C-alpha positions in Angstrom: 44.2 59.2 8.9 43.9 57.5 5.5 40.5 55.7 7.4 39.2 58.8 8.2 37.3 60.3 4.9 38.1 63.5 3.8 34.6 65.0 3.9 35.1 64.3 8.1 38.7 65.7 8.1 37.2 69.4 6.0 34.2 69.7 8.3 36.1 69.4 11.9 38.7 72.1 10.0 36.0 74.6 8.8 34.4 74.4 11.8 37.5 74.2 14.3 40.6 75.8 12.8 40.1 77.0 9.2 43.4 78.0 9.2 45.4 74.5 10.6 48.2 74.2 7.7 49.0 77.7 7.7 49.6 78.6 11.3 52.5 77.3 14.0 50.0 75.7 16.4 48.7 80.0 17.5 46.6 81.4 15.2 47.2 85.0 15.6 44.8 85.9 12.6 42.2 83.8 14.3 42.6 85.1 17.3 42.1 89.1 16.1 38.9 87.8 14.1 37.5 86.1 16.7 37.7 89.0 19.3 36.5 91.2 16.4 33.4 89.1 16.0 33.1 89.1 19.7 33.0 92.7 20.2 30.6 93.2 17.4 28.0 90.7 18.7 28.6 91.7 22.6 29.7 88.5 24.2 32.0 85.2 23.4 30.2 83.7 20.5 33.7 82.5 18.8 36.7 81.2 20.4 40.1 81.1 19.0 41.8 77.9 20.2 43.2 75.9 17.3 43.4 72.0 17.1 46.7 72.2 18.3 45.8 74.3 21.4 42.6 71.8 21.6 44.9 68.8 21.1 47.2 70.0 24.0 44.7 70.8 26.5 43.1 67.7 26.1 46.3 65.3 26.4 47.8 67.5 29.2 45.9 70.0 30.7 42.9 70.3 33.0 39.7 71.9 31.6 40.1 74.9 34.3 39.9 78.3 33.1 43.0 80.1 34.4 45.8 82.3 32.4 47.9 79.9 33.8 46.8 77.2 31.9 46.3 79.4 28.6 49.9 80.3 29.3 50.8 76.5 29.2 48.4 75.0 26.2 50.3 77.6 24.2 53.4 76.8 24.9 52.7 72.9 24.6 50.9 73.9 21.3 53.8 75.3 19.8 56.3 72.8 20.8 54.0 69.9 19.8 54.0 71.8 16.4 57.9 71.5 16.5 57.8 67.8 16.8 54.9 66.5 14.6 53.8 66.9 11.4 50.3 68.5 10.7 49.0 65.1 9.9 49.9 63.3 12.5 48.4 66.7 14.9 45.2 65.9 13.2 45.5 62.1 13.5 46.0 62.2 17.1 42.9 65.1 17.6 40.3 63.3 15.6 41.2 59.9 17.2 41.0 61.4 21.0 38.5 64.5 21.5 35.1 63.8 23.0 31.7 63.6 21.2 29.6 62.9 23.9 27.8 59.8 24.7 31.1 58.2 25.6 32.4 58.5 22.6 36.1 59.0 22.1 37.6 59.8 18.8 35.6 59.9 15.2 35.1 55.9 14.6 33.7 55.3 18.4 31.3 58.8 17.7 30.5 57.6 14.3 29.3 54.3 15.6 27.3 56.1 18.4 25.3 58.5 16.9 24.8 56.3 13.7 25.6 53.1 14.0 28.3 53.5 11.0 31.8 52.7 9.7 33.7 56.1 9.1 33.8 55.4 5.7 29.7 55.1 5.0 29.5 58.6 6.9 27.7 61.4 4.4 28.5 65.1 4.1 25.6 65.7 6.5 26.4 63.0 9.0 30.0 64.3 9.2 29.0 67.8 9.3 26.7 67.3 12.2 30.0 65.4 14.5 32.2 68.3 13.8 30.2 70.4 15.3 29.4 68.2 18.9 33.4 68.9 20.5 32.7 72.5 21.3 29.5 71.5 23.5 28.6 67.7 23.0 25.7 67.9 26.0 25.1 71.2 24.5 24.3 70.2 21.1 23.5 66.6 21.5 20.6 65.5 19.1 18.8 63.5 22.0 18.1 66.5 24.4 17.5 69.5 22.0 17.3 68.3 18.5 16.5 71.4 16.9 19.8 73.5 18.7 21.9 70.1 17.4 20.7 70.7 13.6 21.6 74.4 13.9 25.0 73.5 14.8 25.5 70.8 11.7 23.8 74.0 9.5 26.6 76.2 10.8 29.7 73.8 10.4 28.0 73.1 6.6 28.3 77.0 6.0 31.9 77.4 7.1 32.8 74.5 4.8 31.0 76.6 2.2 33.0 79.4 3.3 36.4 77.7 3.4 35.3 76.4 -0.5 35.2 72.9 1.0 31.6 72.9 -0.9 29.6 74.3 -3.3 26.5 75.9 -2.5 24.4 72.8 -3.8 26.2 70.6 -1.8 25.9 72.5 1.4 22.3 72.6 0.4 21.6 68.9 -0.2 23.8 67.9 3.2 21.6 70.0 5.4 18.5 68.6 3.6 20.0 65.1 4.7 17.6 62.8 7.0 19.8 62.3 9.9 18.9 58.8 11.6 20.3 58.6 14.8 21.3 55.7 16.8 19.7 55.9 20.5 22.1 55.8 22.9 22.5 52.1 24.4 24.8 50.1 26.3 28.1 51.2 25.2 27.5 54.6 27.1 27.4 52.6 30.3 29.1 53.6 33.5 30.8 56.5 32.0 32.4 57.6 35.2 34.0 54.6 36.1 35.3 53.8 32.6 36.8 57.6 32.9 38.0 56.2 36.3 39.5 53.4 34.8 41.1 55.2 31.9 43.3 57.8 34.4 44.0 54.9 36.4 45.7 53.2 33.4 47.4 56.1 31.7 49.1 56.9 35.0 50.4 53.5 35.0 51.1 52.5 31.5 51.4 56.0 29.4 49.1 57.3 26.5 50.7 55.5 24.0 50.4 52.2 25.7 46.4 52.7 26.6 45.5 53.8 23.2 47.5 51.9 20.8 48.8 49.3 23.3 45.9 46.9 22.8 45.7 46.6 26.4 43.0 44.0 27.8 41.6 45.2 31.0 39.0 43.2 33.2 37.5 45.2 36.0 35.2 44.9 39.2 32.3 46.6 38.0 28.9 44.5 38.3 26.9 45.9 35.4 23.7 44.6 36.7 24.6 46.7 40.2 26.0 49.5 38.1 22.4 49.9 35.9 20.6 50.0 39.5 22.8 52.5 40.6 22.4 54.6 37.8 18.6 54.6 37.2 18.6 54.7 41.4 20.7 58.2 41.4 18.8 59.8 38.3 15.3 59.1 39.4 16.2 59.9 42.8 18.1 63.3 42.0 14.7 64.6 39.6 12.5 63.6 42.9 15.0 66.0 44.9 15.0 68.5 42.0 10.9 68.4 41.9 11.1 69.5 45.5 12.8 72.3 44.7 10.3 73.7 42.2 9.9 74.9 38.6 12.7 76.4 37.1 10.6 77.5 34.1 10.3 76.2 30.4 14.0 75.6 28.4 13.3 78.0 25.8 10.2 79.4 24.0 9.8 78.8 20.0 7.3 79.9 17.4 4.9 77.1 17.5 4.2 77.5 13.9 7.3 77.6 12.8 8.2 75.3 9.7 11.4 74.6 11.1 9.8 73.1 14.2 7.8 71.1 11.8 11.2 69.7 9.9 12.8 69.0 13.5 9.6 67.0 14.5 9.7 64.9 11.0 13.6 64.0 11.6 13.7 63.6 15.1 10.5 61.0 15.0 11.4 57.8 16.7 9.0 55.1 18.4 8.6 56.5 22.0 8.8 54.2 24.9 7.3 54.2 28.5 10.2 55.8 30.6 11.7 58.2 27.5 13.0 61.7 28.2 12.4 63.8 25.8 12.3 67.6 24.7 8.5 68.8 23.1 7.1 71.8 22.8 3.5 72.9 23.9 1.0 73.7 21.2 -2.2 74.0 23.0 -3.5 74.9 26.6 -7.0 72.9 27.2 -9.4 72.3 30.0 -7.3 70.5 32.2 -4.4 69.6 29.8 -1.6 70.7 27.2 -0.9 69.3 24.0 3.1 68.5 23.4 4.8 67.8 20.2 7.4 65.1 20.6 8.7 64.4 16.9 5.9 63.6 14.8 3.7 62.5 18.0 1.4 64.3 19.9 1.4 63.8 23.8 -1.0 64.9 26.4 -0.1 66.5 29.6 -2.5 66.5 32.1 -2.5 69.1 35.2 -2.2 66.4 37.5 0.9 64.9 35.7 2.6 68.2 36.4 1.5 69.2 40.1 5.1 70.0 41.3 5.6 72.6 39.2 3.1 74.5 41.1 6.2 75.6 43.4 7.8 78.2 40.5 11.7 79.0 41.6 12.2 82.8 41.1 15.6 82.8 42.0 18.7 80.4 41.5 20.8 81.2 44.8 18.9 79.1 47.6 16.2 76.5 47.1 14.0 78.8 49.7 13.1 81.1 47.2 9.9 79.8 45.7 6.3 81.0 44.9 3.7 78.2 45.9 0.8 77.5 44.6 1.3 78.9 40.7 -1.8 78.3 38.6 -1.4 75.3 36.7 -2.9 76.8 33.3 -0.4 79.4 33.5 2.4 77.5 34.2 3.3 77.2 30.2 2.3 78.1 26.8 2.8 77.4 23.1 5.8 77.7 22.0 7.4 76.8 25.6 9.7 73.8 24.9 9.7 71.7 27.9 11.4 68.2 29.1 8.9 65.0 29.6 8.9 61.9 30.3 6.9 59.3 28.6 4.3 57.7 31.3 1.7 55.9 29.7 0.8 54.8 25.8 -3.0 54.3 25.9 -5.0 52.8 22.6 -2.9 55.4 20.6 -2.8 58.3 23.2 0.7 58.9 24.5 0.2 60.3 28.7 3.4 62.2 29.7 4.7 64.2 32.7 6.4 67.2 33.0 10.3 66.6 34.1 13.3 69.2 34.3 16.8 68.2 34.3 18.1 68.6 38.1 20.6 70.9 38.8 21.9 69.2 41.9 24.7 66.7 41.7 26.6 64.4 44.3 28.0 60.7 43.9 27.3 56.7 44.9 30.4 54.2 45.6 29.4 50.3 46.1 32.2 48.2 47.4 32.5 44.5 48.7 33.2 45.1 52.2 35.5 41.3 51.8 37.5 41.8 48.9 37.6 45.8 48.1 36.3 45.4 44.4 34.3 48.6 43.3 31.1 47.0 42.2 29.1 50.3 41.3 30.1 53.9 40.6 28.0 56.9 39.8 30.4 60.1 39.6 27.3 62.4 38.8 24.0 63.3 37.0 25.4 63.0 33.6 29.0 62.6 32.8 28.1 64.3 29.4 27.3 67.8 31.4 30.4 67.2 33.9 33.0 64.7 33.6 34.2 65.5 37.3 33.5 62.7 39.7 32.1 63.2 42.9 32.4 59.3 44.2 36.2 59.8 44.2 37.5 63.0 43.7 34.9 65.3 45.9 35.3 66.2 49.3 32.5 67.2 51.2 31.4 67.4 55.1 29.8 64.4 56.0 28.0 65.9 59.1 26.6 62.9 61.0 27.8 60.6 58.6 31.0 60.6 60.6 29.7 60.1 63.7 30.3 56.4 63.6 33.9 57.1 63.4 33.5 58.7 66.9 31.3 56.4 68.5 33.7 53.2 67.3 36.9 54.9 69.1 34.9 55.3 72.5 34.1 51.6 71.9 37.6 50.8 71.3 38.5 52.8 74.4 36.2 50.3 76.2 33.3 52.2 76.6 30.1 49.9 75.3 26.8 50.5 73.7 25.0 51.2 77.1 27.9 53.9 78.4 25.5 56.8 79.3 26.3 60.6 78.0 24.8 63.5 78.8 22.8 65.5 76.0 22.4 69.0 77.0 23.8 72.6 76.0 27.0 73.3 76.4 29.9 76.3 75.4 33.0 75.8 74.3 35.8 78.6 75.0 37.8 79.0 71.8 41.2 80.7 73.3 42.8 81.1 69.7 40.2 83.4 68.6 38.7 84.5 71.8 35.2 83.4 70.3 32.9 80.9 72.0 31.1 77.9 70.4 27.9 76.3 71.2 26.8 73.1 69.0 23.2 72.4 69.0 20.8 69.5 68.4 19.0 69.3 64.9 15.6 71.0 66.2 17.0 72.1 69.2 15.9 69.6 71.8 17.6 68.4 74.2 17.5 64.6 76.3 19.5 64.4 78.9 21.4 61.2 79.8 21.2 58.9 76.9 23.3 55.6 76.1 25.9 55.7 73.0 23.5 53.3 71.3 20.4 56.1 71.4 22.6 59.1 70.4 24.3 57.6 67.3 21.1 55.9 66.6 18.7 59.2 67.2 22.2 61.3 65.7 22.5 63.5 68.8 24.8 66.5 68.5 25.5 67.5 71.9 25.9 64.3 73.1 28.0 63.4 70.4 30.4 66.6 70.9 31.0 65.9 74.9 31.7 62.1 73.9 34.4 63.5 71.7 35.3 65.8 74.7 35.6 62.7 76.6 37.9 60.2 74.6 40.2 63.2 72.9 40.0 64.6 69.2 43.2 62.9 68.7 42.3 59.7 69.4 39.4 59.7 66.9 41.9 61.4 64.4 44.5 58.2 64.9 41.4 55.7 64.8 39.9 57.0 62.1 43.4 57.1 60.0 43.4 53.1 61.1 39.8 52.6 59.2 41.2 54.4 56.2 40.1 58.1 56.1 43.2 59.7 54.6 41.8 63.3 54.3 43.1 65.8 56.8 40.8 66.2 59.9 40.2 69.5 62.0 42.0 69.1 65.4 38.7 70.2 67.3 35.6 69.5 68.6 33.9 70.3 65.3 34.8 66.9 64.5 32.3 65.8 66.3 29.7 67.1 63.7 31.4 66.2 60.6 32.9 69.3 60.0 36.4 67.7 58.2 35.8 67.2 54.6 36.1 63.7 53.5 35.9 61.7 50.0 32.5 59.6 49.5 35.1 56.3 48.3 37.3 56.7 51.8 34.2 57.0 54.3 32.6 54.2 52.4 35.6 52.5 52.7 35.8 53.0 56.4 32.6 51.6 57.0 33.3 48.8 55.4 35.8 47.9 58.0 33.4 48.3 60.6 31.1 45.9 59.0 33.8 43.6 58.1 34.6 42.4 61.6 37.4 45.2 61.6 39.5 44.0 58.4 40.3 46.4 55.7 41.1 46.0 51.8 42.0 48.8 50.1 39.4 49.2 47.0 40.1 48.6 43.9 38.7 48.6 40.2 40.9 46.8 38.1 40.8 43.0 38.2 43.3 42.1 35.7 45.4 43.6 32.7 47.1 42.1 29.7 48.9 43.2 27.1 48.4 42.6 23.1 50.3 38.9 23.2 48.1 37.7 26.4 51.4 38.6 28.9 49.4 39.4 32.5 50.9 42.9 33.2 48.9 43.3 36.9 46.5 41.1 38.6 44.8 42.2 41.8 45.2 40.2 45.2 43.1 42.2 47.4 44.0 41.6 51.4 41.9 41.7 54.0 44.2 43.0 57.2 42.6 43.4 60.7 43.0 47.1 61.9 40.7 46.9 64.5 39.2 44.2 67.0 36.4 42.1 65.9 35.0 43.4 69.3 34.8 46.7 68.5 33.7 46.3 65.1 30.6 44.2 66.3 29.6 47.0 68.6 29.5 49.6 66.4 27.5 47.6 63.6 25.5 46.4 66.1 24.3 50.3 67.2 24.5 51.4 63.4 21.8 48.5 63.0 19.6 50.7 65.6 19.9 53.9 63.3 18.1 51.6 60.5 15.6 49.9 63.1 14.5 52.6 65.6 16.8 55.9 64.6 17.2 58.3 61.4 17.5 55.8 58.7 14.0 54.1 59.7 13.2 54.1 55.9 15.8 51.3 55.1 13.4 48.9 57.2 11.9 47.7 54.1 15.1 45.8 52.7 14.1 42.9 54.8 17.8 41.5 55.6 20.5 42.7 58.3 21.5 46.3 57.5 23.7 48.7 59.5 24.5 52.5 58.0 24.2 56.1 59.1 22.7 59.3 57.8 24.6 62.4 57.6 23.3 65.7 57.1 25.6 69.3 57.3 24.6 72.9 58.4 21.9 74.8 56.2 21.5 71.7 54.4 24.5 71.6 52.0 24.9 68.0 51.9 23.2 64.9 53.1 24.5 61.4 53.0 23.6 58.1 54.2 26.4 54.7 54.3 25.2 51.6 54.9 25.3 47.9 53.8 25.6 44.5 54.7 28.2 41.4 55.4 28.6 41.5 51.7 28.0 44.7 50.2 28.1 48.9 51.4 27.2 51.8 50.0 27.7 55.5 50.1 25.8 58.1 48.7 26.1 61.9 49.0 24.0 64.4 47.5 24.8 68.6 47.6 25.3 71.3 44.8 28.8 71.8 43.0 28.7 75.6 44.6 27.6 74.1 47.7 24.4 76.3 47.7 21.1 74.6 50.2 19.5 71.8 49.3 16.4 73.3 50.6 15.0 72.9 54.5 14.4 69.5 55.6 16.1 67.8 52.5 18.6 65.7 55.4 20.4 62.8 54.9 17.1 60.5 55.6 15.0 62.6 53.1 17.3 63.3 50.2 20.0 60.6 50.3 18.4 57.3 51.9 15.7 57.0 49.3 18.4 56.9 46.7 20.6 54.2 48.5 17.3 52.1 49.0 16.3 52.3 45.5 19.8 50.9 44.6 20.8 48.5 47.5 17.0 46.8 46.8 18.2 45.8 43.4 21.7 45.4 43.8 21.0 42.8 47.0 18.6 40.4 45.1 21.6 38.5 43.8 23.2 38.3 47.1 22.5 35.6 50.1 21.0 36.8 53.0 23.9 37.2 55.2 23.8 38.2 59.1 26.8 40.2 61.3 29.1 37.8 62.4 29.0 37.8 66.6 32.5 37.6 67.5 33.4 35.0 70.3 34.7 38.2 72.5 31.3 39.7 72.7 28.7 39.0 75.8 25.4 39.6 75.8 24.2 41.3 79.8 20.8 42.8 81.1 21.2 46.2 82.2 19.5 49.2 83.4 19.0 51.4 80.1 19.0 54.5 82.2 22.3 54.1 83.9 24.1 51.2 81.7 24.9 49.3 85.4 23.4 45.9 86.1 19.8 45.5 85.9 18.5 46.6 89.4 16.5 45.1 92.3 13.1 46.7 90.4 14.0 45.8 87.2 13.0 49.1 85.4 13.5 49.8 81.8 16.3 46.8 81.8 17.5 46.1 78.5 19.9 43.5 76.7 22.7 45.0 76.1 26.6 44.1 74.2 30.1 44.2 75.6 33.5 43.4 74.9 34.1 40.4 77.4 35.6 41.7 80.3 34.2 45.6 80.2 31.0 44.7 80.9 29.2 46.5 84.4 29.8 45.2 87.9 27.9 47.5 89.5 24.4 47.1 90.0 21.8 50.4 89.8 20.8 51.1 93.7 18.4 53.5 93.0 16.4 55.7 90.4 18.7 58.8 89.6 17.5 62.2 88.7 19.2 63.7 85.3 20.7 66.4 88.4 22.5 63.6 89.6 24.4 62.4 86.0 24.7 66.2 85.9 27.1 66.0 88.9 28.2 62.4 88.2 29.4 63.1 84.4 33.0 64.8 84.3 32.7 66.4 81.0 29.7 68.8 82.1 31.5 69.9 85.1 31.2 73.8 85.4 28.3 73.9 82.4 25.3 74.6 84.8 
């Protein structure tokens, strides 16, 4: 506490809990005052949580807004006041509260925002930091300086009310020039860092983690992590633009002197690729002029073409008006987000942007060791700390199909085995309903090989295959390769209806691409205490869980997904790649998981409220481009590696229409892979009509 300046302590107390030293953890007077203020202003303007309550919530509880959590928070706050002094509570609060930009605690916040030690903070800077914990993302000076400045002035006003400042001191502090330090490397991998923190706290406790001086070595590869974050953010922005323009962030008075002051204070050197807020000052013939700090940028109509699609409702991505006149999209005073596109002889060219609402996750693993190389848990950690890479469970759609096809191979079938892709109706006895699965585009393909059925993601063939090999067998196989989420014991499993985590499904793919050996994913390589004693050391062990032959056959089939199926866009990566797309009903989630022998990565994209991404936003369209952008960078330092062919795999020339040995006429023959001993012994005698296969295929009995 002695290292925290009094001006900073007073700023926090003034804005968060002015009666902190008077109440017993619960401020009844503050509650009544906040309730009256909110009633007068017609909404929630002021909160009533004390510093002790906020500390209790931060240390011990989730952020969910429920009555049960609030009661627990009140009880914990009261108990904390019984065992800790006010100074101890304030010290704990100031040292662990979140200030945004990856900064926990006031010392970290001072360095993050101003590059200063605590002792060097001015009153104005202290007031600014004190205003952040309420909503670090909302009051970020890098996203909305005018809003952040108003929040600082509110804190200064509260300090004057509390008699911590005189009117002159408040005015001087408000007039201070705030020189912010732009976000840098200290905010790297925020979701991964928080994941590590949670693992450590669970194992060693709060005291050891925050005060024990632990030295933690992690598995993250920072170059891969940077590539993952860049690919993920740009991919979500592209997707968001396809959904349409939501309008300006807000509208202000373009002639306001306040904005002129804001412009002067936030003036920083603009670099290509910077995302900034600015406000429109003029509408010209073919462009807008946008004020960004003290710089005027030029926004050409061609750099905002995507904004012709105006989103008129947020319930569905379909609710758009097409071909809006670009000259009428913006007006002077509109505050917008732009990206610096080009610096040309003193002219700053920008393009129109908008922060995506869509979310998702990315995880990259070393399939040989299980080490987590990169992790992205969402678009912006400051906006949401919910880590979708490890916490979210979503329907994988067709991304689950490799598990089904691998089960079939494990039972002795081969990539050449044929299955019927045709309409089928299943009676559901329990609820007396019928279920009629359909292919994408409602096309049917007749008899197809398992290889082609997976490559082109045929739903009907997959459901028939699942029926043939048994749902329970697929569930058991899924558990073997690392799926821990509960799976539906019915045929809807064939369409990926059971929700799974991105980490577990990517880890399961790692088994398939790693010759059938499973390694548990891990993020912490080593932990030492403050004396240098090793507290834990990762010792990854690869355990064979399925045969090398089954693993190679399904991997080879997933290579065809890339070479000729739904993942063809990934062919731009010039090395052996295997993977699978996934899309759920109504385009709720889009997936792609895949990789090479030395790196496997998984991505899913979807709204947190599970609404549609929009028509055509399939795994191939919404998720795969992000995966490609990431992998092209991540693969650069890695050697090109081919998937190892096990000795138990043989190559046989077969008739592609039947899966049997090549007939005398040699029509439509192809070389296919088999586990030795499972290759066909019977040759194709004659070309059969599809109706003959209908009769031969046992799973279609009664379908006619």
